[in-house]
py3Dmol code that shows the C-alpha trace and the ligand (Angstrom):
import py3Dmol

protein = """\
ATOM      1  CA  MET A   1      68.963 170.697 136.740  1.00  0.00           C
ATOM      2  CA  SER A   2      66.358 171.088 134.004  1.00  0.00           C
ATOM      3  CA  LYS A   3      67.374 171.403 130.391  1.00  0.00           C
ATOM      4  CA  LYS A   4      67.122 174.759 128.688  1.00  0.00           C
ATOM      5  CA  VAL A   5      65.824 175.104 125.133  1.00  0.00           C
ATOM      6  CA  LEU A   6      66.339 178.285 123.161  1.00  0.00           C
ATOM      7  CA  LEU A   7      63.751 179.102 120.500  1.00  0.00           C
ATOM      8  CA  ALA A   8      65.626 181.548 118.265  1.00  0.00           C
ATOM      9  CA  THR A   9      63.591 182.854 115.359  1.00  0.00           C
ATOM     10  CA  VAL A  10      64.716 186.065 113.715  1.00  0.00           C
ATOM     11  CA  LYS A  11      61.620 185.571 111.540  1.00  0.00           C
ATOM     12  CA  PRO A  12      59.162 184.586 114.288  1.00  0.00           C
ATOM     13  CA  PHE A  13      56.571 181.842 114.198  1.00  0.00           C
ATOM     14  CA  SER A  14      52.956 182.893 114.493  1.00  0.00           C
ATOM     15  CA  PRO A  15      52.250 183.480 118.215  1.00  0.00           C
ATOM     16  CA  THR A  16      49.819 180.529 118.277  1.00  0.00           C
ATOM     17  CA  ALA A  17      52.474 178.180 116.921  1.00  0.00           C
ATOM     18  CA  ARG A  18      55.128 179.594 119.240  1.00  0.00           C
ATOM     19  CA  ASP A  19      52.886 179.076 122.279  1.00  0.00           C
ATOM     20  CA  GLN A  20      52.252 175.451 121.301  1.00  0.00           C
ATOM     21  CA  VAL A  21      55.981 174.810 120.896  1.00  0.00           C
ATOM     22  CA  VAL A  22      56.700 176.358 124.288  1.00  0.00           C
ATOM     23  CA  ALA A  23      53.920 174.281 125.892  1.00  0.00           C
ATOM     24  CA  VAL A  24      55.330 170.972 124.566  1.00  0.00           C
ATOM     25  CA  LEU A  25      58.769 171.817 125.937  1.00  0.00           C
ATOM     26  CA  LYS A  26      57.505 173.094 129.289  1.00  0.00           C
ATOM     27  CA  ASP A  27      55.234 170.062 129.723  1.00  0.00           C
ATOM     28  CA  ALA A  28      58.346 167.917 129.287  1.00  0.00           C
ATOM     29  CA  GLY A  29      59.969 169.845 132.146  1.00  0.00           C
ATOM     30  CA  TYR A  30      62.279 172.089 130.156  1.00  0.00           C
ATOM     31  CA  GLU A  31      63.032 175.740 130.655  1.00  0.00           C
ATOM     32  CA  VAL A  32      62.369 177.736 127.473  1.00  0.00           C
ATOM     33  CA  ALA A  33      64.053 180.955 126.382  1.00  0.00           C
ATOM     34  CA  LEU A  34      62.629 182.986 123.498  1.00  0.00           C
ATOM     35  CA  LEU A  35      64.690 185.105 121.165  1.00  0.00           C
ATOM     36  CA  GLU A  36      62.441 186.453 118.433  1.00  0.00           C
ATOM     37  CA  SER A  37      63.017 189.209 115.841  1.00  0.00           C
ATOM     38  CA  TYR A  38      66.456 189.880 117.248  1.00  0.00           C
ATOM     39  CA  GLY A  39      68.483 192.699 115.764  1.00  0.00           C
ATOM     40  CA  ASP A  40      71.998 191.354 115.693  1.00  0.00           C
ATOM     41  CA  GLN A  41      73.851 188.049 115.482  1.00  0.00           C
ATOM     42  CA  SER A  42      75.514 188.932 118.808  1.00  0.00           C
ATOM     43  CA  ASP A  43      72.070 188.562 120.448  1.00  0.00           C
ATOM     44  CA  LEU A  44      71.999 184.928 119.328  1.00  0.00           C
ATOM     45  CA  VAL A  45      75.565 184.345 120.522  1.00  0.00           C
ATOM     46  CA  ALA A  46      74.620 185.705 123.967  1.00  0.00           C
ATOM     47  CA  ALA A  47      71.297 183.869 124.221  1.00  0.00           C
ATOM     48  CA  VAL A  48      72.690 180.426 123.398  1.00  0.00           C
ATOM     49  CA  SER A  49      75.369 180.396 126.106  1.00  0.00           C
ATOM     50  CA  ASP A  50      73.508 178.139 128.576  1.00  0.00           C
ATOM     51  CA  ALA A  51      71.112 176.320 126.183  1.00  0.00           C
ATOM     52  CA  HIS A  52      71.138 172.526 125.903  1.00  0.00           C
ATOM     53  CA  ALA A  53      69.126 172.585 122.664  1.00  0.00           C
ATOM     54  CA  MET A  54      67.944 175.182 120.230  1.00  0.00           C
ATOM     55  CA  ILE A  55      65.189 175.467 117.641  1.00  0.00           C
ATOM     56  CA  VAL A  56      65.924 177.769 114.717  1.00  0.00           C
ATOM     57  CA  ARG A  57      64.525 178.655 111.304  1.00  0.00           C
ATOM     58  CA  SER A  58      66.879 180.384 108.825  1.00  0.00           C
ATOM     59  CA  ASP A  59      68.843 181.830 111.758  1.00  0.00           C
ATOM     60  CA  LYS A  60      72.589 181.612 111.231  1.00  0.00           C
ATOM     61  CA  VAL A  61      74.058 178.945 113.471  1.00  0.00           C
ATOM     62  CA  THR A  62      77.698 179.797 112.836  1.00  0.00           C
ATOM     63  CA  ALA A  63      80.872 178.448 114.412  1.00  0.00           C
ATOM     64  CA  GLU A  64      80.791 181.478 116.711  1.00  0.00           C
ATOM     65  CA  VAL A  65      77.288 180.611 117.906  1.00  0.00           C
ATOM     66  CA  LEU A  66      78.238 176.965 118.447  1.00  0.00           C
ATOM     67  CA  ASP A  67      81.449 177.864 120.285  1.00  0.00           C
ATOM     68  CA  ALA A  68      79.493 180.157 122.623  1.00  0.00           C
ATOM     69  CA  ALA A  69      77.070 177.325 123.481  1.00  0.00           C
ATOM     70  CA  LYS A  70      78.991 175.282 126.020  1.00  0.00           C
ATOM     71  CA  GLN A  71      76.020 173.093 127.043  1.00  0.00           C
ATOM     72  CA  LEU A  72      74.564 172.608 123.572  1.00  0.00           C
ATOM     73  CA  ARG A  73      73.808 169.048 122.420  1.00  0.00           C
ATOM     74  CA  LEU A  74      71.162 169.539 119.753  1.00  0.00           C
ATOM     75  CA  VAL A  75      70.137 172.065 117.090  1.00  0.00           C
ATOM     76  CA  VAL A  76      66.810 171.512 115.363  1.00  0.00           C
ATOM     77  CA  ARG A  77      66.181 173.478 112.207  1.00  0.00           C
ATOM     78  CA  ALA A  78      62.382 173.844 112.091  1.00  0.00           C
ATOM     79  CA  GLY A  79      62.245 173.496 108.327  1.00  0.00           C
ATOM     80  CA  SER A  80      64.009 171.665 105.530  1.00  0.00           C
ATOM     81  CA  GLY A  81      67.123 173.507 104.374  1.00  0.00           C
ATOM     82  CA  TYR A  82      69.974 173.493 106.869  1.00  0.00           C
ATOM     83  CA  ASP A  83      72.500 175.514 104.865  1.00  0.00           C
ATOM     84  CA  ASN A  84      72.221 178.131 107.638  1.00  0.00           C
ATOM     85  CA  VAL A  85      73.800 175.745 110.164  1.00  0.00           C
ATOM     86  CA  ASN A  86      77.518 175.023 110.250  1.00  0.00           C
ATOM     87  CA  CYS A  87      76.912 171.274 110.435  1.00  0.00           C
ATOM     88  CA  ALA A  88      80.589 170.291 110.231  1.00  0.00           C
ATOM     89  CA  HIS A  89      81.509 172.516 113.156  1.00  0.00           C
ATOM     90  CA  ALA A  90      78.534 171.202 115.115  1.00  0.00           C
ATOM     91  CA  LYS A  91      79.768 167.678 114.514  1.00  0.00           C
ATOM     92  CA  GLU A  92      83.258 168.580 115.707  1.00  0.00           C
ATOM     93  CA  ARG A  93      81.713 169.898 118.907  1.00  0.00           C
ATOM     94  CA  GLY A  94      79.535 166.794 119.333  1.00  0.00           C
ATOM     95  CA  VAL A  95      76.310 168.721 118.611  1.00  0.00           C
ATOM     96  CA  LEU A  96      73.627 166.910 116.623  1.00  0.00           C
ATOM     97  CA  VAL A  97      71.771 168.834 113.931  1.00  0.00           C
ATOM     98  CA  MET A  98      68.271 167.753 112.882  1.00  0.00           C
ATOM     99  CA  ASN A  99      65.727 169.207 110.483  1.00  0.00           C
ATOM    100  CA  THR A 100      61.978 168.651 110.090  1.00  0.00           C
ATOM    101  CA  PRO A 101      61.604 167.730 106.407  1.00  0.00           C
ATOM    102  CA  GLY A 102      58.203 168.044 104.766  1.00  0.00           C
ATOM    103  CA  GLN A 103      56.535 169.983 107.577  1.00  0.00           C
ATOM    104  CA  ASN A 104      56.246 173.209 105.609  1.00  0.00           C
ATOM    105  CA  ALA A 105      55.902 171.670 102.128  1.00  0.00           C
ATOM    106  CA  ASN A 106      52.218 172.456 101.617  1.00  0.00           C
ATOM    107  CA  ALA A 107      52.681 176.103 102.599  1.00  0.00           C
ATOM    108  CA  VAL A 108      55.453 176.497 100.024  1.00  0.00           C
ATOM    109  CA  ALA A 109      53.455 174.641  97.371  1.00  0.00           C
ATOM    110  CA  GLU A 110      50.423 176.895  97.792  1.00  0.00           C
ATOM    111  CA  LEU A 111      52.625 179.987  97.481  1.00  0.00           C
ATOM    112  CA  VAL A 112      54.316 178.630  94.339  1.00  0.00           C
ATOM    113  CA  LEU A 113      50.986 178.195  92.573  1.00  0.00           C
ATOM    114  CA  ALA A 114      49.731 181.546  93.897  1.00  0.00           C
ATOM    115  CA  MET A 115      52.772 183.324  92.448  1.00  0.00           C
ATOM    116  CA  MET A 116      52.294 181.515  89.134  1.00  0.00           C
ATOM    117  CA  VAL A 117      48.663 182.631  88.921  1.00  0.00           C
ATOM    118  CA  TYR A 118      49.651 186.196  89.869  1.00  0.00           C
ATOM    119  CA  MET A 119      52.205 186.370  87.044  1.00  0.00           C
ATOM    120  CA  ALA A 120      49.994 184.547  84.517  1.00  0.00           C
ATOM    121  CA  ARG A 121      47.224 187.077  85.217  1.00  0.00           C
ATOM    122  CA  GLY A 122      49.444 190.098  84.559  1.00  0.00           C
ATOM    123  CA  LYS A 123      50.017 190.774  88.264  1.00  0.00           C
ATOM    124  CA  PHE A 124      46.261 191.282  88.664  1.00  0.00           C
ATOM    125  CA  GLY A 125      46.409 194.436  86.532  1.00  0.00           C
ATOM    126  CA  GLY A 126      43.169 193.682  84.714  1.00  0.00           C
ATOM    127  CA  LYS A 127      44.528 192.908  81.226  1.00  0.00           C
ATOM    128  CA  PRO A 128      43.814 189.508  79.613  1.00  0.00           C
ATOM    129  CA  GLY A 129      46.143 186.917  81.102  1.00  0.00           C
ATOM    130  CA  ARG A 130      46.743 183.195  80.745  1.00  0.00           C
ATOM    131  CA  GLU A 131      45.515 180.096  82.568  1.00  0.00           C
ATOM    132  CA  LEU A 132      47.604 177.343  84.107  1.00  0.00           C
ATOM    133  CA  ARG A 133      45.344 174.525  82.912  1.00  0.00           C
ATOM    134  CA  GLY A 134      46.930 172.476  80.159  1.00  0.00           C
ATOM    135  CA  LYS A 135      50.411 173.979  80.684  1.00  0.00           C
ATOM    136  CA  THR A 136      53.387 171.849  81.607  1.00  0.00           C
ATOM    137  CA  LEU A 137      55.128 172.308  84.941  1.00  0.00           C
ATOM    138  CA  GLY A 138      58.631 170.975  85.538  1.00  0.00           C
ATOM    139  CA  ILE A 139      59.694 170.148  89.073  1.00  0.00           C
ATOM    140  CA  HIS A 140      63.443 170.526  89.464  1.00  0.00           C
ATOM    141  CA  ALA A 141      64.182 168.247  92.449  1.00  0.00           C
ATOM    142  CA  TYR A 142      61.388 165.968  93.562  1.00  0.00           C
ATOM    143  CA  GLY A 143      61.434 166.044  97.364  1.00  0.00           C
ATOM    144  CA  PHE A 144      58.638 166.856  99.803  1.00  0.00           C
ATOM    145  CA  VAL A 145      58.029 170.321  98.342  1.00  0.00           C
ATOM    146  CA  GLY A 146      58.252 169.148  94.731  1.00  0.00           C
ATOM    147  CA  LYS A 147      55.700 166.465  95.498  1.00  0.00           C
ATOM    148  CA  ALA A 148      53.368 168.953  97.225  1.00  0.00           C
ATOM    149  CA  VAL A 149      53.657 171.410  94.313  1.00  0.00           C
ATOM    150  CA  THR A 150      52.758 168.549  91.974  1.00  0.00           C
ATOM    151  CA  ALA A 151      49.577 167.792  93.901  1.00  0.00           C
ATOM    152  CA  VAL A 152      48.405 171.427  93.831  1.00  0.00           C
ATOM    153  CA  ALA A 153      49.387 171.868  90.159  1.00  0.00           C
ATOM    154  CA  LYS A 154      47.376 168.819  89.192  1.00  0.00           C
ATOM    155  CA  GLY A 155      44.360 170.498  90.780  1.00  0.00           C
ATOM    156  CA  PHE A 156      44.893 173.309  88.281  1.00  0.00           C
ATOM    157  CA  GLY A 157      44.909 170.779  85.416  1.00  0.00           C
ATOM    158  CA  MET A 158      48.634 171.103  84.704  1.00  0.00           C
ATOM    159  CA  ASP A 159      50.791 168.319  83.274  1.00  0.00           C
ATOM    160  CA  VAL A 160      53.778 167.676  85.519  1.00  0.00           C
ATOM    161  CA  CYS A 161      57.301 166.477  84.673  1.00  0.00           C
ATOM    162  CA  ALA A 162      60.251 166.230  87.063  1.00  0.00           C
ATOM    163  CA  PHE A 163      63.989 165.799  87.124  1.00  0.00           C
ATOM    164  CA  ASP A 164      65.796 164.554  90.202  1.00  0.00           C
ATOM    165  CA  PRO A 165      68.939 162.419  89.987  1.00  0.00           C
ATOM    166  CA  PHE A 166      68.275 161.084  93.506  1.00  0.00           C
ATOM    167  CA  VAL A 167      64.686 159.910  92.967  1.00  0.00           C
ATOM    168  CA  GLU A 168      63.646 156.788  91.031  1.00  0.00           C
ATOM    169  CA  ALA A 169      61.555 157.422  87.916  1.00  0.00           C
ATOM    170  CA  ALA A 170      59.034 154.895  89.268  1.00  0.00           C
ATOM    171  CA  THR A 171      58.435 157.088  92.356  1.00  0.00           C
ATOM    172  CA  MET A 172      57.570 160.073  90.168  1.00  0.00           C
ATOM    173  CA  GLU A 173      55.501 157.992  87.779  1.00  0.00           C
ATOM    174  CA  ALA A 174      53.452 156.629  90.691  1.00  0.00           C
ATOM    175  CA  ASP A 175      52.421 160.266  91.304  1.00  0.00           C
ATOM    176  CA  GLY A 176      51.450 160.739  87.652  1.00  0.00           C
ATOM    177  CA  VAL A 177      54.639 162.704  86.958  1.00  0.00           C
ATOM    178  CA  GLU A 178      56.726 162.168  83.822  1.00  0.00           C
ATOM    179  CA  ALA A 179      60.346 161.585  84.830  1.00  0.00           C
ATOM    180  CA  LYS A 180      62.960 163.378  82.744  1.00  0.00           C
ATOM    181  CA  ALA A 181      66.493 162.018  82.419  1.00  0.00           C
ATOM    182  CA  THR A 182      68.306 165.367  82.506  1.00  0.00           C
ATOM    183  CA  ALA A 183      67.729 168.953  83.619  1.00  0.00           C
ATOM    184  CA  GLU A 184      68.008 169.986  79.960  1.00  0.00           C
ATOM    185  CA  ASP A 185      65.141 167.645  79.031  1.00  0.00           C
ATOM    186  CA  LEU A 186      63.043 169.207  81.793  1.00  0.00           C
ATOM    187  CA  TYR A 187      63.599 172.845  80.856  1.00  0.00           C
ATOM    188  CA  ARG A 188      63.124 172.088  77.136  1.00  0.00           C
ATOM    189  CA  CYS A 189      59.567 170.814  77.579  1.00  0.00           C
ATOM    190  CA  CYS A 190      58.148 172.957  80.417  1.00  0.00           C
ATOM    191  CA  ASP A 191      56.169 176.208  80.349  1.00  0.00           C
ATOM    192  CA  TYR A 192      56.993 176.569  84.053  1.00  0.00           C
ATOM    193  CA  VAL A 193      59.918 175.163  86.027  1.00  0.00           C
ATOM    194  CA  SER A 194      59.730 175.238  89.819  1.00  0.00           C
ATOM    195  CA  ILE A 195      63.003 174.752  91.712  1.00  0.00           C
ATOM    196  CA  HIS A 196      63.088 172.676  94.925  1.00  0.00           C
ATOM    197  CA  MET A 197      66.707 171.794  95.556  1.00  0.00           C
ATOM    198  CA  PRO A 198      68.856 172.663  98.565  1.00  0.00           C
ATOM    199  CA  ALA A 199      71.853 174.991  98.256  1.00  0.00           C
ATOM    200  CA  THR A 200      74.889 172.702  98.160  1.00  0.00           C
ATOM    201  CA  PRO A 201      78.316 173.080  96.541  1.00  0.00           C
ATOM    202  CA  LYS A 202      76.891 171.180  93.526  1.00  0.00           C
ATOM    203  CA  THR A 203      73.674 173.185  93.138  1.00  0.00           C
ATOM    204  CA  ILE A 204      74.954 176.698  93.899  1.00  0.00           C
ATOM    205  CA  ARG A 205      74.729 178.858  90.735  1.00  0.00           C
ATOM    206  CA  SER A 206      73.768 175.743  88.765  1.00  0.00           C
ATOM    207  CA  ILE A 207      70.715 177.303  87.090  1.00  0.00           C
ATOM    208  CA  GLY A 208      71.743 179.779  84.450  1.00  0.00           C
ATOM    209  CA  LYS A 209      71.401 180.825  80.874  1.00  0.00           C
ATOM    210  CA  ASN A 210      71.953 177.389  79.328  1.00  0.00           C
ATOM    211  CA  LEU A 211      68.922 175.907  81.067  1.00  0.00           C
ATOM    212  CA  LEU A 212      66.689 178.992  80.994  1.00  0.00           C
ATOM    213  CA  THR A 213      67.024 179.621  77.285  1.00  0.00           C
ATOM    214  CA  LEU A 214      65.936 176.048  76.554  1.00  0.00           C
ATOM    215  CA  MET A 215      62.454 176.888  77.852  1.00  0.00           C
ATOM    216  CA  PRO A 216      59.609 177.225  75.359  1.00  0.00           C
ATOM    217  CA  GLU A 217      58.142 180.618  74.367  1.00  0.00           C
ATOM    218  CA  GLY A 218      56.763 182.418  77.441  1.00  0.00           C
ATOM    219  CA  GLY A 219      58.647 180.172  79.905  1.00  0.00           C
ATOM    220  CA  THR A 220      58.602 181.012  83.625  1.00  0.00           C
ATOM    221  CA  LEU A 221      61.152 180.012  86.246  1.00  0.00           C
ATOM    222  CA  VAL A 222      59.808 179.849  89.818  1.00  0.00           C
ATOM    223  CA  ASN A 223      62.212 179.874  92.761  1.00  0.00           C
ATOM    224  CA  SER A 224      60.960 179.050  96.236  1.00  0.00           C
ATOM    225  CA  ALA A 225      64.159 177.226  97.205  1.00  0.00           C
ATOM    226  CA  ARG A 226      67.314 179.303  97.593  1.00  0.00           C
ATOM    227  CA  ALA A 227      68.705 182.425  95.882  1.00  0.00           C
ATOM    228  CA  GLU A 228      72.121 180.774  95.688  1.00  0.00           C
ATOM    229  CA  VAL A 229      71.089 178.091  93.200  1.00  0.00           C
ATOM    230  CA  ILE A 230      70.534 180.758  90.523  1.00  0.00           C
ATOM    231  CA  ASN A 231      73.400 182.194  88.506  1.00  0.00           C
ATOM    232  CA  GLU A 232      72.006 185.721  88.754  1.00  0.00           C
ATOM    233  CA  THR A 233      74.316 187.261  86.154  1.00  0.00           C
ATOM    234  CA  GLU A 234      73.196 184.651  83.651  1.00  0.00           C
ATOM    235  CA  LEU A 235      69.565 185.106  84.702  1.00  0.00           C
ATOM    236  CA  LEU A 236      69.840 188.769  83.672  1.00  0.00           C
ATOM    237  CA  GLU A 237      71.424 187.712  80.378  1.00  0.00           C
ATOM    238  CA  ALA A 238      68.712 185.142  79.709  1.00  0.00           C
ATOM    239  CA  LEU A 239      65.919 187.638  80.384  1.00  0.00           C
ATOM    240  CA  ALA A 240      67.625 190.155  78.080  1.00  0.00           C
ATOM    241  CA  THR A 241      68.160 187.643  75.248  1.00  0.00           C
ATOM    242  CA  ARG A 242      64.684 186.168  75.559  1.00  0.00           C
ATOM    243  CA  PRO A 243      62.051 188.915  76.028  1.00  0.00           C
ATOM    244  CA  ASP A 244      59.393 186.240  76.581  1.00  0.00           C
ATOM    245  CA  LEU A 245      60.912 184.647  79.721  1.00  0.00           C
ATOM    246  CA  HIS A 246      59.731 185.333  83.292  1.00  0.00           C
ATOM    247  CA  TYR A 247      61.284 184.934  86.732  1.00  0.00           C
ATOM    248  CA  ILE A 248      59.254 184.621  89.949  1.00  0.00           C
ATOM    249  CA  THR A 249      60.960 184.240  93.295  1.00  0.00           C
ATOM    250  CA  ASP A 250      60.245 184.007  97.006  1.00  0.00           C
ATOM    251  CA  ILE A 251      63.910 184.632  97.785  1.00  0.00           C
ATOM    252  CA  GLN A 252      64.996 188.173  97.160  1.00  0.00           C
ATOM    253  CA  PRO A 253      68.107 188.486  94.976  1.00  0.00           C
ATOM    254  CA  ALA A 254      71.011 190.681  96.110  1.00  0.00           C
ATOM    255  CA  PRO A 255      69.887 194.347  96.161  1.00  0.00           C
ATOM    256  CA  GLU A 256      71.839 195.345  93.028  1.00  0.00           C
ATOM    257  CA  ILE A 257      70.437 192.378  91.045  1.00  0.00           C
ATOM    258  CA  GLN A 258      66.940 193.061  92.413  1.00  0.00           C
ATOM    259  CA  ALA A 259      67.219 196.713  91.263  1.00  0.00           C
ATOM    260  CA  GLU A 260      68.327 195.645  87.797  1.00  0.00           C
ATOM    261  CA  LEU A 261      65.625 192.988  87.473  1.00  0.00           C
ATOM    262  CA  THR A 262      62.960 195.500  88.480  1.00  0.00           C
ATOM    263  CA  ALA A 263      64.242 198.299  86.244  1.00  0.00           C
ATOM    264  CA  ARG A 264      64.838 196.214  83.124  1.00  0.00           C
ATOM    265  CA  PHE A 265      62.277 193.416  83.334  1.00  0.00           C
ATOM    266  CA  GLY A 266      59.628 194.731  85.752  1.00  0.00           C
ATOM    267  CA  ASP A 267      56.595 193.101  84.158  1.00  0.00           C
ATOM    268  CA  ARG A 268      58.383 189.746  83.717  1.00  0.00           C
ATOM    269  CA  TYR A 269      59.822 189.658  87.226  1.00  0.00           C
ATOM    270  CA  PHE A 270      58.201 189.248  90.620  1.00  0.00           C
ATOM    271  CA  SER A 271      59.679 188.806  94.068  1.00  0.00           C
ATOM    272  CA  THR A 272      57.928 188.592  97.407  1.00  0.00           C
ATOM    273  CA  PRO A 273      59.254 191.301  99.749  1.00  0.00           C
ATOM    274  CA  LYS A 274      60.439 188.764 102.337  1.00  0.00           C
ATOM    275  CA  LYS A 275      60.749 184.963 102.106  1.00  0.00           C
ATOM    276  CA  MET A 276      57.296 183.751 103.084  1.00  0.00           C
ATOM    277  CA  GLY A 277      56.915 180.247 101.603  1.00  0.00           C
ATOM    278  CA  ALA A 278      56.872 178.552 105.007  1.00  0.00           C
ATOM    279  CA  GLN A 279      55.274 181.478 106.793  1.00  0.00           C
ATOM    280  CA  THR A 280      51.809 180.128 107.583  1.00  0.00           C
ATOM    281  CA  LEU A 281      50.281 179.264 110.929  1.00  0.00           C
ATOM    282  CA  GLU A 282      49.915 175.648 109.819  1.00  0.00           C
ATOM    283  CA  ALA A 283      53.522 175.283 108.668  1.00  0.00           C
ATOM    284  CA  ASN A 284      54.777 177.005 111.822  1.00  0.00           C
ATOM    285  CA  VAL A 285      52.760 174.593 113.974  1.00  0.00           C
ATOM    286  CA  ASN A 286      53.861 171.536 111.970  1.00  0.00           C
ATOM    287  CA  ALA A 287      57.564 172.415 111.864  1.00  0.00           C
ATOM    288  CA  GLY A 288      57.724 173.915 115.374  1.00  0.00           C
ATOM    289  CA  LEU A 289      55.930 171.060 117.117  1.00  0.00           C
ATOM    290  CA  THR A 290      57.950 168.462 115.211  1.00  0.00           C
ATOM    291  CA  ALA A 291      61.136 170.229 116.303  1.00  0.00           C
ATOM    292  CA  ALA A 292      59.994 170.380 119.938  1.00  0.00           C
ATOM    293  CA  ARG A 293      59.020 166.681 119.933  1.00  0.00           C
ATOM    294  CA  GLN A 294      62.361 165.719 118.380  1.00  0.00           C
ATOM    295  CA  ILE A 295      64.113 167.513 121.244  1.00  0.00           C
ATOM    296  CA  VAL A 296      62.024 165.751 123.866  1.00  0.00           C
ATOM    297  CA  GLY A 297      62.517 162.389 122.124  1.00  0.00           C
ATOM    298  CA  PHE A 298      66.260 162.917 122.007  1.00  0.00           C
ATOM    299  CA  PHE A 299      66.743 163.903 125.643  1.00  0.00           C
ATOM    300  CA  GLU A 300      64.175 161.531 127.160  1.00  0.00           C
ATOM    301  CA  ASP A 301      64.577 158.429 124.963  1.00  0.00           C
ATOM    302  CA  GLY A 302      67.765 158.953 122.951  1.00  0.00           C
ATOM    303  CA  VAL A 303      65.796 159.055 119.680  1.00  0.00           C
ATOM    304  CA  GLU A 304      67.805 160.470 116.800  1.00  0.00           C
ATOM    305  CA  VAL A 305      65.589 161.293 113.820  1.00  0.00           C
ATOM    306  CA  ASN A 306      66.197 163.565 110.839  1.00  0.00           C
ATOM    307  CA  VAL A 307      69.850 163.940 111.784  1.00  0.00           C
ATOM    308  CA  VAL A 308      71.682 165.837 109.036  1.00  0.00           C
ATOM    309  CA  ASN A 309      75.251 165.881 110.401  1.00  0.00           C
ATOM    310  CA  ALA A 310      75.813 162.224 111.333  1.00  0.00           C
TER     311      ALA A 310
END
"""
ligand_1 = """\
11
3PG
C 63.085 175.712 104.623
O 64.228 175.435 104.253
O 62.442 174.976 105.402
C 62.394 176.928 104.072
O 63.256 177.651 103.262
C 61.754 177.785 105.147
O 62.644 178.653 105.760
P 62.159 179.649 106.951
O 61.927 178.821 108.149
O 63.294 180.605 107.105
O 60.910 180.336 106.489
"""
view = py3Dmol.view(width=600, height=400)
view.addModel(protein, "pdb")
view.setStyle({"model": 0}, {"cartoon": {"style": "trace"}})
view.addModel(ligand_1, "xyz")
view.setStyle({"model": 1}, {"stick": {}})
view.zoomTo()
view.show()
């Protein structure tokens, strides 16, 4: 009996990327089921029932989904952050979880710089704005995305610093990045800080007033990571106390916070309407094909790469 792979993307890949993913899986002899833009979590629960593997994006792979998937052996998150997958429950059920780190990093990096230019130029309203050249950018967590943002920022002539307790200073310095010893040191010296950490018990609500108000005059916080890492109550306080600070995000805050940010700080706040950092054809192809190949490698050759719930 052939294996069945479910491609479940509530936020679909571009059709070109999706077709390439399907082709890789079909060429390997697998049956492929598509569940795109579905309306309800119950659709995912129903669709997964006879799948041996699944590819997801930010889709919620809950205990309920995993319990409904009696044949499931592998979940591949086509992307970096796997906070949407109940990894512990998957492990209990003997289901491996993999991600595809780095595959969408350039797409996110380009959006980060685009949002910075948009804000620096007064949201393209025509009034005199500011340039990025010569400003200092702080990278808060220096992984694949932080590194990609650095490369693009350097093209704009920015100076780049970074703080990451898990990355050696020498690694950052090899990229021409000044390593900072603490988050406080980073925020204190940077005109812009761009956040690139996952949402974990340690990072959730870890960025608040204490860090933000250390930023120099006109400071801008850029979030393309996760909404959860921001202490949103303290963000509102920081923006109120410091009328020069700005907040740009690709992850929409909770509706009540979003309404307050827009009403009180409209010109110093920008959010994309829907998370779109990784939403390019190229990133979809890179992440989707990597996910499909990891599935084939696992079933055909027992290769376990990018496992996040070992
Ligand atoms: C990631 O963790 O890879 C990014 O946040 C992209 O998420 P998405 O696949 O939901 O766009």
